[in-house]
N, CA, C and O atoms as a CHARMM CRD file, in Angstrom:
* protein
*
  376
    1    1 UNK  N     -5.33900  -7.65900 -12.17600 PROA 1      0.00000
    2    1 UNK  CA    -4.69300  -6.81500 -11.19000 PROA 1      0.00000
    3    1 UNK  C     -4.91400  -5.33400 -11.49900 PROA 1      0.00000
    4    1 UNK  O     -5.01700  -4.51500 -10.58600 PROA 1      0.00000
    5    2 UNK  N     -4.98500  -4.99600 -12.78300 PROA 2      0.00000
    6    2 UNK  CA    -5.16300  -3.59800 -13.15600 PROA 2      0.00000
    7    2 UNK  C     -6.47600  -3.04200 -12.60500 PROA 2      0.00000
    8    2 UNK  O     -6.49600  -1.93700 -12.06300 PROA 2      0.00000
    9    3 UNK  N     -7.56000  -3.78400 -12.73500 PROA 3      0.00000
   10    3 UNK  CA    -8.85400  -3.32800 -12.22300 PROA 3      0.00000
   11    3 UNK  C     -8.81200  -3.17400 -10.71400 PROA 3      0.00000
   12    3 UNK  O     -9.33700  -2.20500 -10.16600 PROA 3      0.00000
   13    4 UNK  N     -8.18500  -4.13100 -10.04800 PROA 4      0.00000
   14    4 UNK  CA    -8.06500  -4.07200  -8.60000 PROA 4      0.00000
   15    4 UNK  C     -7.28800  -2.82600  -8.17200 PROA 4      0.00000
   16    4 UNK  O     -7.70000  -2.12600  -7.24700 PROA 4      0.00000
   17    5 UNK  N     -6.18500  -2.55300  -8.82900 PROA 5      0.00000
   18    5 UNK  CA    -5.38800  -1.37500  -8.48400 PROA 5      0.00000
   19    5 UNK  C     -6.14600  -0.08400  -8.74800 PROA 5      0.00000
   20    5 UNK  O     -6.04700   0.86200  -7.96600 PROA 5      0.00000
   21    6 UNK  N     -6.90500  -0.03200  -9.84000 PROA 6      0.00000
   22    6 UNK  CA    -7.72300   1.15800 -10.08900 PROA 6      0.00000
   23    6 UNK  C     -8.68800   1.36800  -8.93000 PROA 6      0.00000
   24    6 UNK  O     -8.85000   2.48700  -8.44400 PROA 6      0.00000
   25    7 UNK  N     -9.32700   0.29200  -8.49100 PROA 7      0.00000
   26    7 UNK  CA   -10.28400   0.39900  -7.39000 PROA 7      0.00000
   27    7 UNK  C     -9.58600   0.82300  -6.09300 PROA 7      0.00000
   28    7 UNK  O    -10.07800   1.70300  -5.38700 PROA 7      0.00000
   29    8 UNK  N     -8.45000   0.20700  -5.77900 PROA 8      0.00000
   30    8 UNK  CA    -7.74300   0.51000  -4.54000 PROA 8      0.00000
   31    8 UNK  C     -7.18000   1.93000  -4.50000 PROA 8      0.00000
   32    8 UNK  O     -7.15000   2.56000  -3.44300 PROA 8      0.00000
   33    9 UNK  N     -6.73700   2.42700  -5.64500 PROA 9      0.00000
   34    9 UNK  CA    -6.06500   3.72100  -5.68300 PROA 9      0.00000
   35    9 UNK  C     -7.00800   4.86400  -6.06900 PROA 9      0.00000
   36    9 UNK  O     -6.93000   5.94800  -5.49100 PROA 9      0.00000
   37   10 UNK  N     -7.88600   4.63400  -7.02800 PROA 10     0.00000
   38   10 UNK  CA    -8.75700   5.70900  -7.51700 PROA 10     0.00000
   39   10 UNK  C    -10.18900   5.60400  -7.01800 PROA 10     0.00000
   40   10 UNK  O    -10.96800   6.54300  -7.17500 PROA 10     0.00000
   41   11 UNK  N    -10.54400   4.47600  -6.41900 PROA 11     0.00000
   42   11 UNK  CA   -11.93700   4.22400  -6.06900 PROA 11     0.00000
   43   11 UNK  C    -12.42300   4.79900  -4.75900 PROA 11     0.00000
   44   11 UNK  O    -13.61000   4.69800  -4.45000 PROA 11     0.00000
   45   12 UNK  N    -11.54500   5.39700  -3.98300 PROA 12     0.00000
   46   12 UNK  CA   -11.98800   5.96700  -2.71100 PROA 12     0.00000
   47   12 UNK  C    -11.05700   7.09500  -2.28300 PROA 12     0.00000
   48   12 UNK  O    -10.00100   7.30900  -2.88000 PROA 12     0.00000
   49   13 UNK  N    -11.46300   7.80700  -1.24700 PROA 13     0.00000
   50   13 UNK  CA   -10.65100   8.92000  -0.76800 PROA 13     0.00000
   51   13 UNK  C     -9.34600   8.44300  -0.13500 PROA 13     0.00000
   52   13 UNK  O     -8.39500   9.21700  -0.02700 PROA 13     0.00000
   53   14 UNK  N     -9.28800   7.17700   0.28500 PROA 14     0.00000
   54   14 UNK  CA    -8.06900   6.63800   0.88700 PROA 14     0.00000
   55   14 UNK  C     -7.03800   6.18700  -0.12200 PROA 14     0.00000
   56   14 UNK  O     -5.92600   5.81300   0.25100 PROA 14     0.00000
   57   15 UNK  N     -7.38500   6.21700  -1.38400 PROA 15     0.00000
   58   15 UNK  CA    -6.50000   5.73100  -2.42800 PROA 15     0.00000
   59   15 UNK  C     -5.12300   6.36700  -2.45400 PROA 15     0.00000
   60   15 UNK  O     -4.12700   5.65200  -2.56500 PROA 15     0.00000
   61   16 UNK  N     -5.03200   7.68800  -2.35600 PROA 16     0.00000
   62   16 UNK  CA    -3.70000   8.30500  -2.36400 PROA 16     0.00000
   63   16 UNK  C     -2.80000   7.82300  -1.22200 PROA 16     0.00000
   64   16 UNK  O     -1.59800   7.64000  -1.41200 PROA 16     0.00000
   65   17 UNK  N     -3.37900   7.62000  -0.04400 PROA 17     0.00000
   66   17 UNK  CA    -2.56500   7.10800   1.06300 PROA 17     0.00000
   67   17 UNK  C     -2.13400   5.66700   0.80600 PROA 17     0.00000
   68   17 UNK  O     -1.00500   5.29500   1.12800 PROA 17     0.00000
   69   18 UNK  N     -3.01100   4.85800   0.23300 PROA 18     0.00000
   70   18 UNK  CA    -2.61900   3.48600  -0.11900 PROA 18     0.00000
   71   18 UNK  C     -1.49600   3.51100  -1.14900 PROA 18     0.00000
   72   18 UNK  O     -0.56000   2.71500  -1.07100 PROA 18     0.00000
   73   19 UNK  N     -1.58800   4.41700  -2.10600 PROA 19     0.00000
   74   19 UNK  CA    -0.52900   4.53100  -3.12000 PROA 19     0.00000
   75   19 UNK  C      0.79400   4.91100  -2.47500 PROA 19     0.00000
   76   19 UNK  O      1.83800   4.36000  -2.82500 PROA 19     0.00000
   77   20 UNK  N      0.76000   5.84000  -1.54500 PROA 20     0.00000
   78   20 UNK  CA     1.98800   6.25800  -0.85900 PROA 20     0.00000
   79   20 UNK  C      2.59700   5.09300  -0.07300 PROA 20     0.00000
   80   20 UNK  O      3.81700   4.93000  -0.04100 PROA 20     0.00000
   81   21 UNK  N      1.74900   4.29200   0.55200 PROA 21     0.00000
   82   21 UNK  CA     2.23000   3.12100   1.29300 PROA 21     0.00000
   83   21 UNK  C      2.88500   2.13200   0.33900 PROA 21     0.00000
   84   21 UNK  O      3.96300   1.61000   0.62700 PROA 21     0.00000
   85   22 UNK  N      2.24600   1.87300  -0.78700 PROA 22     0.00000
   86   22 UNK  CA     2.81600   0.95600  -1.78700 PROA 22     0.00000
   87   22 UNK  C      4.18600   1.45900  -2.24900 PROA 22     0.00000
   88   22 UNK  O      5.13600   0.68200  -2.34400 PROA 22     0.00000
   89   23 UNK  N      4.28300   2.73700  -2.53000 PROA 23     0.00000
   90   23 UNK  CA     5.55700   3.29100  -3.00100 PROA 23     0.00000
   91   23 UNK  C      6.65100   3.16200  -1.94600 PROA 23     0.00000
   92   23 UNK  O      7.79800   2.86000  -2.27700 PROA 23     0.00000
   93   24 UNK  N      6.31000   3.38500  -0.69200 PROA 24     0.00000
   94   24 UNK  CA     7.31500   3.24600   0.37000 PROA 24     0.00000
   95   24 UNK  C      7.74700   1.78600   0.52300 PROA 24     0.00000
   96   24 UNK  O      8.93100   1.50100   0.69900 PROA 24     0.00000
   97   25 UNK  N      6.79200   0.87200   0.45500 PROA 25     0.00000
   98   25 UNK  CA     7.12600  -0.54500   0.63000 PROA 25     0.00000
   99   25 UNK  C      7.90900  -1.10500  -0.55300 PROA 25     0.00000
  100   25 UNK  O      8.54300  -2.15400  -0.43700 PROA 25     0.00000
  101   26 UNK  N      7.86700  -0.42900  -1.66200 PROA 26     0.00000
  102   26 UNK  CA     8.69400  -0.86400  -2.78900 PROA 26     0.00000
  103   26 UNK  C     10.17300  -0.63800  -2.48400 PROA 26     0.00000
  104   26 UNK  O     11.03300  -1.39600  -2.93100 PROA 26     0.00000
  105   27 UNK  N     10.45300   0.41100  -1.71800 PROA 27     0.00000
  106   27 UNK  CA    11.83100   0.74800  -1.38200 PROA 27     0.00000
  107   27 UNK  C     12.42300  -0.19500  -0.33700 PROA 27     0.00000
  108   27 UNK  O     13.58400  -0.59600  -0.41800 PROA 27     0.00000
  109   28 UNK  N     11.58200  -0.54000   0.65400 PROA 28     0.00000
  110   28 UNK  CA    12.04100  -1.42800   1.73200 PROA 28     0.00000
  111   28 UNK  C     10.85600  -1.78000   2.61100 PROA 28     0.00000
  112   28 UNK  O      9.84100  -1.08400   2.58000 PROA 28     0.00000
  113   29 UNK  N     10.96400  -2.86000   3.40400 PROA 29     0.00000
  114   29 UNK  CA     9.85500  -3.19600   4.31100 PROA 29     0.00000
  115   29 UNK  C      9.80100  -2.24300   5.49900 PROA 29     0.00000
  116   29 UNK  O     10.82500  -1.73800   5.95800 PROA 29     0.00000
  117   30 UNK  N      8.60100  -2.01300   5.97800 PROA 30     0.00000
  118   30 UNK  CA     8.36700  -1.18300   7.16100 PROA 30     0.00000
  119   30 UNK  C      7.28900  -1.83000   8.00600 PROA 30     0.00000
  120   30 UNK  O      6.49900  -2.62900   7.50400 PROA 30     0.00000
  121   31 UNK  N      7.25100  -1.48800   9.29800 PROA 31     0.00000
  122   31 UNK  CA     6.08900  -1.87200  10.10000 PROA 31     0.00000
  123   31 UNK  C      5.10300  -0.69800  10.08200 PROA 31     0.00000
  124   31 UNK  O      5.41600   0.37700   9.56800 PROA 31     0.00000
  125   32 UNK  N      3.93300  -0.91100  10.63800 PROA 32     0.00000
  126   32 UNK  CA     2.87700   0.10700  10.56100 PROA 32     0.00000
  127   32 UNK  C      3.30100   1.41500  11.22000 PROA 32     0.00000
  128   32 UNK  O      3.01400   2.49300  10.70000 PROA 32     0.00000
  129   33 UNK  N      3.97400   1.32800  12.35000 PROA 33     0.00000
  130   33 UNK  CA     4.41000   2.53100  13.04600 PROA 33     0.00000
  131   33 UNK  C      5.41900   3.31300  12.20800 PROA 33     0.00000
  132   33 UNK  O      5.34600   4.53900  12.13000 PROA 33     0.00000
  133   34 UNK  N      6.34900   2.61500  11.58900 PROA 34     0.00000
  134   34 UNK  CA     7.34100   3.28400  10.74400 PROA 34     0.00000
  135   34 UNK  C      6.68700   3.97200   9.55000 PROA 34     0.00000
  136   34 UNK  O      7.06800   5.08100   9.17500 PROA 34     0.00000
  137   35 UNK  N      5.70200   3.30300   8.96000 PROA 35     0.00000
  138   35 UNK  CA     4.97800   3.90100   7.83200 PROA 35     0.00000
  139   35 UNK  C      4.24900   5.16200   8.29500 PROA 35     0.00000
  140   35 UNK  O      4.29300   6.19100   7.62100 PROA 35     0.00000
  141   36 UNK  N      3.58400   5.08100   9.44100 PROA 36     0.00000
  142   36 UNK  CA     2.84600   6.22900   9.97000 PROA 36     0.00000
  143   36 UNK  C      3.78600   7.41400  10.16100 PROA 36     0.00000
  144   36 UNK  O      3.45000   8.54100   9.79700 PROA 36     0.00000
  145   37 UNK  N      4.94700   7.16400  10.72400 PROA 37     0.00000
  146   37 UNK  CA     5.91500   8.24000  10.94400 PROA 37     0.00000
  147   37 UNK  C      6.45400   8.78300   9.62400 PROA 37     0.00000
  148   37 UNK  O      6.53200   9.99700   9.43200 PROA 37     0.00000
  149   38 UNK  N      6.82300   7.88700   8.72200 PROA 38     0.00000
  150   38 UNK  CA     7.42300   8.28800   7.44400 PROA 38     0.00000
  151   38 UNK  C      6.45600   9.13300   6.61000 PROA 38     0.00000
  152   38 UNK  O      6.85800  10.11500   5.98500 PROA 38     0.00000
  153   39 UNK  N      5.16900   8.74000   6.60500 PROA 39     0.00000
  154   39 UNK  CA     4.17400   9.42400   5.78100 PROA 39     0.00000
  155   39 UNK  C      3.37300  10.48100   6.55400 PROA 39     0.00000
  156   39 UNK  O      2.48000  11.12500   6.00300 PROA 39     0.00000
  157   40 UNK  N      3.70600  10.64700   7.83300 PROA 40     0.00000
  158   40 UNK  CA     2.99600  11.60800   8.67400 PROA 40     0.00000
  159   40 UNK  C      1.48900  11.33500   8.68900 PROA 40     0.00000
  160   40 UNK  O      0.67300  12.23600   8.48900 PROA 40     0.00000
  161   41 UNK  N      1.14500  10.06900   8.93100 PROA 41     0.00000
  162   41 UNK  CA    -0.24900   9.63700   9.00300 PROA 41     0.00000
  163   41 UNK  C     -0.53600   9.05800  10.38100 PROA 41     0.00000
  164   41 UNK  O      0.37700   8.62500  11.08300 PROA 41     0.00000
  165   42 UNK  N     -1.79500   9.05200  10.76000 PROA 42     0.00000
  166   42 UNK  CA    -2.23000   8.43400  11.99900 PROA 42     0.00000
  167   42 UNK  C     -1.99200   6.92400  11.92900 PROA 42     0.00000
  168   42 UNK  O     -2.23700   6.29700  10.89800 PROA 42     0.00000
  169   43 UNK  N     -1.51600   6.35200  13.02600 PROA 43     0.00000
  170   43 UNK  CA    -1.22300   4.91500  13.08300 PROA 43     0.00000
  171   43 UNK  C     -2.44200   4.06800  12.70800 PROA 43     0.00000
  172   43 UNK  O     -2.32600   3.11100  11.94200 PROA 43     0.00000
  173   44 UNK  N     -3.60800   4.42400  13.24900 PROA 44     0.00000
  174   44 UNK  CA    -4.82600   3.64100  12.95200 PROA 44     0.00000
  175   44 UNK  C     -5.21300   3.74800  11.48000 PROA 44     0.00000
  176   44 UNK  O     -5.74000   2.79600  10.90400 PROA 44     0.00000
  177   45 UNK  N     -4.95800   4.88700  10.88000 PROA 45     0.00000
  178   45 UNK  CA    -5.21200   5.05700   9.44800 PROA 45     0.00000
  179   45 UNK  C     -4.32200   4.12400   8.65300 PROA 45     0.00000
  180   45 UNK  O     -4.78300   3.46000   7.72400 PROA 45     0.00000
  181   46 UNK  N     -3.05200   4.07000   9.01200 PROA 46     0.00000
  182   46 UNK  CA    -2.10700   3.18700   8.32600 PROA 46     0.00000
  183   46 UNK  C     -2.52800   1.73700   8.50100 PROA 46     0.00000
  184   46 UNK  O     -2.50600   0.96900   7.53900 PROA 46     0.00000
  185   47 UNK  N     -2.91400   1.35000   9.71700 PROA 47     0.00000
  186   47 UNK  CA    -3.35300  -0.03800   9.95800 PROA 47     0.00000
  187   47 UNK  C     -4.55800  -0.37900   9.07500 PROA 47     0.00000
  188   47 UNK  O     -4.63200  -1.47600   8.52000 PROA 47     0.00000
  189   48 UNK  N     -5.49100   0.55000   8.94600 PROA 48     0.00000
  190   48 UNK  CA    -6.65800   0.32100   8.09200 PROA 48     0.00000
  191   48 UNK  C     -6.22700   0.08100   6.65000 PROA 48     0.00000
  192   48 UNK  O     -6.67300  -0.87900   6.02200 PROA 48     0.00000
  193   49 UNK  N     -5.37300   0.93600   6.12700 PROA 49     0.00000
  194   49 UNK  CA    -4.94100   0.80000   4.73800 PROA 49     0.00000
  195   49 UNK  C     -4.13300  -0.47700   4.53400 PROA 49     0.00000
  196   49 UNK  O     -4.27400  -1.13700   3.50400 PROA 49     0.00000
  197   50 UNK  N     -3.29700  -0.83100   5.48800 PROA 50     0.00000
  198   50 UNK  CA    -2.54200  -2.08400   5.37400 PROA 50     0.00000
  199   50 UNK  C     -3.48200  -3.28500   5.35900 PROA 50     0.00000
  200   50 UNK  O     -3.25000  -4.24800   4.62900 PROA 50     0.00000
  201   51 UNK  N     -4.54100  -3.22900   6.16200 PROA 51     0.00000
  202   51 UNK  CA    -5.51700  -4.31400   6.18600 PROA 51     0.00000
  203   51 UNK  C     -6.18800  -4.45000   4.82000 PROA 51     0.00000
  204   51 UNK  O     -6.32700  -5.55700   4.30000 PROA 51     0.00000
  205   52 UNK  N     -6.60300  -3.32100   4.24000 PROA 52     0.00000
  206   52 UNK  CA    -7.23000  -3.34200   2.90900 PROA 52     0.00000
  207   52 UNK  C     -6.24800  -3.89500   1.87500 PROA 52     0.00000
  208   52 UNK  O     -6.61800  -4.73400   1.05400 PROA 52     0.00000
  209   53 UNK  N     -5.01300  -3.43300   1.91300 PROA 53     0.00000
  210   53 UNK  CA    -4.00700  -3.90200   0.95400 PROA 53     0.00000
  211   53 UNK  C     -3.69300  -5.38200   1.15400 PROA 53     0.00000
  212   53 UNK  O     -3.49000  -6.10900   0.18100 PROA 53     0.00000
  213   54 UNK  N     -3.65300  -5.82600   2.39300 PROA 54     0.00000
  214   54 UNK  CA    -3.40200  -7.24400   2.66800 PROA 54     0.00000
  215   54 UNK  C     -4.56400  -8.10700   2.17900 PROA 54     0.00000
  216   54 UNK  O     -4.34300  -9.15000   1.56400 PROA 54     0.00000
  217   55 UNK  N     -5.79300  -7.68300   2.44700 PROA 55     0.00000
  218   55 UNK  CA    -6.97800  -8.43300   2.00800 PROA 55     0.00000
  219   55 UNK  C     -7.03800  -8.55800   0.49000 PROA 55     0.00000
  220   55 UNK  O     -7.66000  -9.48300  -0.03300 PROA 55     0.00000
  221   56 UNK  N     -6.39700  -7.63900  -0.21700 PROA 56     0.00000
  222   56 UNK  CA    -6.42000  -7.65000  -1.67700 PROA 56     0.00000
  223   56 UNK  C     -5.09900  -8.12700  -2.28400 PROA 56     0.00000
  224   56 UNK  O     -4.82100  -7.88600  -3.45900 PROA 56     0.00000
  225   57 UNK  N     -4.29200  -8.80400  -1.46800 PROA 57     0.00000
  226   57 UNK  CA    -3.05800  -9.45200  -1.93300 PROA 57     0.00000
  227   57 UNK  C     -2.06400  -8.47000  -2.55800 PROA 57     0.00000
  228   57 UNK  O     -1.40100  -8.78300  -3.54700 PROA 57     0.00000
  229   58 UNK  N     -1.97600  -7.28600  -1.96700 PROA 58     0.00000
  230   58 UNK  CA    -1.00700  -6.28700  -2.42500 PROA 58     0.00000
  231   58 UNK  C      0.19400  -6.26400  -1.48600 PROA 58     0.00000
  232   58 UNK  O      1.33100  -6.11000  -1.93000 PROA 58     0.00000
  233   59 UNK  N     -0.06200  -6.41800  -0.18300 PROA 59     0.00000
  234   59 UNK  CA     1.02400  -6.48500   0.79800 PROA 59     0.00000
  235   59 UNK  C      0.86200  -7.74900   1.63100 PROA 59     0.00000
  236   59 UNK  O     -0.21600  -8.33900   1.70300 PROA 59     0.00000
  237   60 UNK  N      1.96300  -8.14200   2.25500 PROA 60     0.00000
  238   60 UNK  CA     1.95100  -9.31000   3.13800 PROA 60     0.00000
  239   60 UNK  C      2.80300  -8.98200   4.36500 PROA 60     0.00000
  240   60 UNK  O      3.90200  -8.44200   4.23700 PROA 60     0.00000
  241   61 UNK  N      2.28400  -9.31400   5.56800 PROA 61     0.00000
  242   61 UNK  CA     3.07900  -9.05700   6.77400 PROA 61     0.00000
  243   61 UNK  C      4.06500 -10.19800   7.02300 PROA 61     0.00000
  244   61 UNK  O      3.87300 -11.31900   6.55200 PROA 61     0.00000
  245   62 UNK  N      5.11800  -9.89000   7.77000 PROA 62     0.00000
  246   62 UNK  CA     6.10700 -10.91400   8.11000 PROA 62     0.00000
  247   62 UNK  C      5.55100 -11.90000   9.12900 PROA 62     0.00000
  248   62 UNK  O      6.01500 -13.03700   9.20000 PROA 62     0.00000
  249   63 UNK  N      4.57700 -11.48800   9.90900 PROA 63     0.00000
  250   63 UNK  CA     3.94000 -12.36700  10.89000 PROA 63     0.00000
  251   63 UNK  C      2.50800 -11.93400  11.09000 PROA 63     0.00000
  252   63 UNK  O      2.22400 -10.74000  11.17700 PROA 63     0.00000
  253   64 UNK  N      1.61700 -12.87700  11.16400 PROA 64     0.00000
  254   64 UNK  CA     0.19100 -12.54700  11.30100 PROA 64     0.00000
  255   64 UNK  C     -0.12500 -11.93700  12.65900 PROA 64     0.00000
  256   64 UNK  O      0.20600 -12.50400  13.70000 PROA 64     0.00000
  257   65 UNK  N     -0.75900 -10.79500  12.63600 PROA 65     0.00000
  258   65 UNK  CA    -1.31900 -10.13100  13.81800 PROA 65     0.00000
  259   65 UNK  C     -0.30700  -9.92600  14.93800 PROA 65     0.00000
  260   65 UNK  O     -0.65900  -9.99500  16.11500 PROA 65     0.00000
  261   66 UNK  N      0.90700  -9.68300  14.58600 PROA 66     0.00000
  262   66 UNK  CA     1.91900  -9.40500  15.59700 PROA 66     0.00000
  263   66 UNK  C      2.28700  -7.92900  15.52400 PROA 66     0.00000
  264   66 UNK  O      2.48700  -7.37400  14.44400 PROA 66     0.00000
  265   67 UNK  N      2.37200  -7.30500  16.69700 PROA 67     0.00000
  266   67 UNK  CA     2.79700  -5.91000  16.73500 PROA 67     0.00000
  267   67 UNK  C      4.22000  -5.84100  16.19200 PROA 67     0.00000
  268   67 UNK  O      5.07600  -6.65100  16.54800 PROA 67     0.00000
  269   68 UNK  N      4.44800  -4.88700  15.35000 PROA 68     0.00000
  270   68 UNK  CA     5.78100  -4.71800  14.78400 PROA 68     0.00000
  271   68 UNK  C      6.04200  -5.54000  13.53900 PROA 68     0.00000
  272   68 UNK  O      7.16000  -5.54300  13.02400 PROA 68     0.00000
  273   69 UNK  N      5.02200  -6.24200  13.04300 PROA 69     0.00000
  274   69 UNK  CA     5.20600  -7.03900  11.82600 PROA 69     0.00000
  275   69 UNK  C      5.65900  -6.13400  10.69100 PROA 69     0.00000
  276   69 UNK  O      5.14400  -5.02900  10.52000 PROA 69     0.00000
  277   70 UNK  N      6.60700  -6.60400   9.93600 PROA 70     0.00000
  278   70 UNK  CA     7.09700  -5.85700   8.78100 PROA 70     0.00000
  279   70 UNK  C      6.20800  -6.20100   7.58700 PROA 70     0.00000
  280   70 UNK  O      5.78900  -7.34700   7.42200 PROA 70     0.00000
  281   71 UNK  N      5.93100  -5.20600   6.76700 PROA 71     0.00000
  282   71 UNK  CA     5.10400  -5.40600   5.57900 PROA 71     0.00000
  283   71 UNK  C      5.96100  -5.35200   4.32600 PROA 71     0.00000
  284   71 UNK  O      6.88300  -4.54400   4.20900 PROA 71     0.00000
  285   72 UNK  N      5.63000  -6.23400   3.39700 PROA 72     0.00000
  286   72 UNK  CA     6.31700  -6.35600   2.12100 PROA 72     0.00000
  287   72 UNK  C      5.27600  -6.32400   1.01100 PROA 72     0.00000
  288   72 UNK  O      4.12000  -6.68400   1.23800 PROA 72     0.00000
  289   73 UNK  N      5.66700  -5.90200  -0.18200 PROA 73     0.00000
  290   73 UNK  CA     4.79900  -6.06200  -1.34300 PROA 73     0.00000
  291   73 UNK  C      4.76900  -7.53400  -1.71300 PROA 73     0.00000
  292   73 UNK  O      5.78000  -8.22500  -1.59400 PROA 73     0.00000
  293   74 UNK  N      3.61500  -8.02000  -2.16100 PROA 74     0.00000
  294   74 UNK  CA     3.52700  -9.40200  -2.61100 PROA 74     0.00000
  295   74 UNK  C      4.25000  -9.54600  -3.95200 PROA 74     0.00000
  296   74 UNK  O      4.49600  -8.56200  -4.64900 PROA 74     0.00000
  297   75 UNK  N      4.57800 -10.76900  -4.29200 PROA 75     0.00000
  298   75 UNK  CA     5.22200 -11.01200  -5.58600 PROA 75     0.00000
  299   75 UNK  C      4.34300 -10.51400  -6.73100 PROA 75     0.00000
  300   75 UNK  O      4.84300  -9.95500  -7.70700 PROA 75     0.00000
  301   76 UNK  N      3.03000 -10.72100  -6.60700 PROA 76     0.00000
  302   76 UNK  CA     2.10100 -10.27200  -7.64900 PROA 76     0.00000
  303   76 UNK  C      2.13700  -8.75000  -7.79800 PROA 76     0.00000
  304   76 UNK  O      2.08500  -8.23100  -8.91300 PROA 76     0.00000
  305   77 UNK  N      2.22700  -8.04000  -6.67500 PROA 77     0.00000
  306   77 UNK  CA     2.28900  -6.57600  -6.73600 PROA 77     0.00000
  307   77 UNK  C      3.61000  -6.13500  -7.34700 PROA 77     0.00000
  308   77 UNK  O      3.63700  -5.19700  -8.14400 PROA 77     0.00000
  309   78 UNK  N      4.69200  -6.78600  -6.99100 PROA 78     0.00000
  310   78 UNK  CA     5.99600  -6.44300  -7.56700 PROA 78     0.00000
  311   78 UNK  C      5.96200  -6.62900  -9.08300 PROA 78     0.00000
  312   78 UNK  O      6.47100  -5.79400  -9.83100 PROA 78     0.00000
  313   79 UNK  N      5.35800  -7.73200  -9.52600 PROA 79     0.00000
  314   79 UNK  CA     5.26400  -8.00600 -10.96400 PROA 79     0.00000
  315   79 UNK  C      4.40700  -6.97800 -11.68700 PROA 79     0.00000
  316   79 UNK  O      4.60000  -6.72700 -12.87700 PROA 79     0.00000
  317   80 UNK  N      3.46000  -6.38500 -10.96800 PROA 80     0.00000
  318   80 UNK  CA     2.52900  -5.41900 -11.57000 PROA 80     0.00000
  319   80 UNK  C      2.80300  -3.98300 -11.14400 PROA 80     0.00000
  320   80 UNK  O      1.93600  -3.12000 -11.27400 PROA 80     0.00000
  321   81 UNK  N      3.98900  -3.72600 -10.64400 PROA 81     0.00000
  322   81 UNK  CA     4.29800  -2.37700 -10.15100 PROA 81     0.00000
  323   81 UNK  C      4.21300  -1.33600 -11.27200 PROA 81     0.00000
  324   81 UNK  O      3.80300  -0.20000 -11.03300 PROA 81     0.00000
  325   82 UNK  N      4.58800  -1.71000 -12.46500 PROA 82     0.00000
  326   82 UNK  CA     4.51000  -0.76800 -13.58300 PROA 82     0.00000
  327   82 UNK  C      3.06000  -0.37100 -13.86700 PROA 82     0.00000
  328   82 UNK  O      2.78600   0.78000 -14.20600 PROA 82     0.00000
  329   83 UNK  N      2.14000  -1.31400 -13.72900 PROA 83     0.00000
  330   83 UNK  CA     0.70700  -1.01300 -13.89100 PROA 83     0.00000
  331   83 UNK  C      0.28700   0.00100 -12.83300 PROA 83     0.00000
  332   83 UNK  O     -0.41300   0.97100 -13.12700 PROA 83     0.00000
  333   84 UNK  N      0.72200  -0.23800 -11.60000 PROA 84     0.00000
  334   84 UNK  CA     0.43900   0.70200 -10.51400 PROA 84     0.00000
  335   84 UNK  C      0.97800   2.09500 -10.84700 PROA 84     0.00000
  336   84 UNK  O      0.27600   3.09300 -10.68500 PROA 84     0.00000
  337   85 UNK  N      2.22300   2.15500 -11.31100 PROA 85     0.00000
  338   85 UNK  CA     2.83000   3.44800 -11.64900 PROA 85     0.00000
  339   85 UNK  C      2.03800   4.16500 -12.73600 PROA 85     0.00000
  340   85 UNK  O      1.83600   5.37700 -12.65600 PROA 85     0.00000
  341   86 UNK  N      1.59300   3.44200 -13.73600 PROA 86     0.00000
  342   86 UNK  CA     0.79100   4.04800 -14.80700 PROA 86     0.00000
  343   86 UNK  C     -0.49800   4.64300 -14.23900 PROA 86     0.00000
  344   86 UNK  O     -0.88200   5.75300 -14.60500 PROA 86     0.00000
  345   87 UNK  N     -1.16400   3.90900 -13.34800 PROA 87     0.00000
  346   87 UNK  CA    -2.40000   4.39700 -12.72900 PROA 87     0.00000
  347   87 UNK  C     -2.10800   5.63800 -11.88800 PROA 87     0.00000
  348   87 UNK  O     -2.82100   6.63700 -11.97400 PROA 87     0.00000
  349   88 UNK  N     -1.06600   5.56700 -11.08400 PROA 88     0.00000
  350   88 UNK  CA    -0.70700   6.69900 -10.22200 PROA 88     0.00000
  351   88 UNK  C     -0.37600   7.93500 -11.04800 PROA 88     0.00000
  352   88 UNK  O     -0.81600   9.03800 -10.72300 PROA 88     0.00000
  353   89 UNK  N      0.38700   7.75600 -12.10000 PROA 89     0.00000
  354   89 UNK  CA     0.73100   8.89000 -12.95500 PROA 89     0.00000
  355   89 UNK  C     -0.50200   9.48400 -13.62600 PROA 89     0.00000
  356   89 UNK  O     -0.61400  10.70300 -13.75900 PROA 89     0.00000
  357   90 UNK  N     -1.41500   8.63300 -14.04300 PROA 90     0.00000
  358   90 UNK  CA    -2.66800   9.10700 -14.65500 PROA 90     0.00000
  359   90 UNK  C     -3.47300   9.95300 -13.64600 PROA 90     0.00000
  360   90 UNK  O     -4.01300  11.00100 -14.00000 PROA 90     0.00000
  361   91 UNK  N     -3.54600   9.49100 -12.40700 PROA 91     0.00000
  362   91 UNK  CA    -4.31400  10.21200 -11.38800 PROA 91     0.00000
  363   91 UNK  C     -3.65700  11.54700 -11.01700 PROA 91     0.00000
  364   91 UNK  O     -4.34600  12.52300 -10.72100 PROA 91     0.00000
  365   92 UNK  N     -2.35400  11.57900 -11.03500 PROA 92     0.00000
  366   92 UNK  CA    -1.63300  12.80900 -10.67900 PROA 92     0.00000
  367   92 UNK  C     -1.79100  13.88800 -11.73400 PROA 92     0.00000
  368   92 UNK  O     -1.62000  15.07000 -11.43500 PROA 92     0.00000
  369   93 UNK  N     -2.11400  13.50900 -12.95900 PROA 93     0.00000
  370   93 UNK  CA    -2.30400  14.50200 -14.03100 PROA 93     0.00000
  371   93 UNK  C     -3.56600  15.32600 -13.79100 PROA 93     0.00000
  372   93 UNK  O     -3.66300  16.46600 -14.24400 PROA 93     0.00000
  373   94 UNK  N     -4.51600  14.75800 -13.09000 PROA 94     0.00000
  374   94 UNK  CA    -5.81800  15.43200 -12.90800 PROA 94     0.00000
  375   94 UNK  C     -5.76700  16.50700 -11.86900 PROA 94     0.00000
  376   94 UNK  O     -6.77700  17.15900 -11.60500 PROA 94     0.00000
């Protein structure tokens, strides 16, 4: 999971937005529109990042391909949240 998180967060220009989404979903579930509003991001950008995170077993929607689906962190991501925090803190130092 550590390698995957490094790739998702540090491996591309979208990494910081994915990290912000992960941090918000740790607090509570949101749908894509709520995330877009909360983080001041374009809805389509949020949908793209959620798709990437879902494909990599970081988030899971409450219902497949339904508008308004709520997103949650997967159990695996919750178990590895400290690893994520370490990576995020390392990147913020730079």
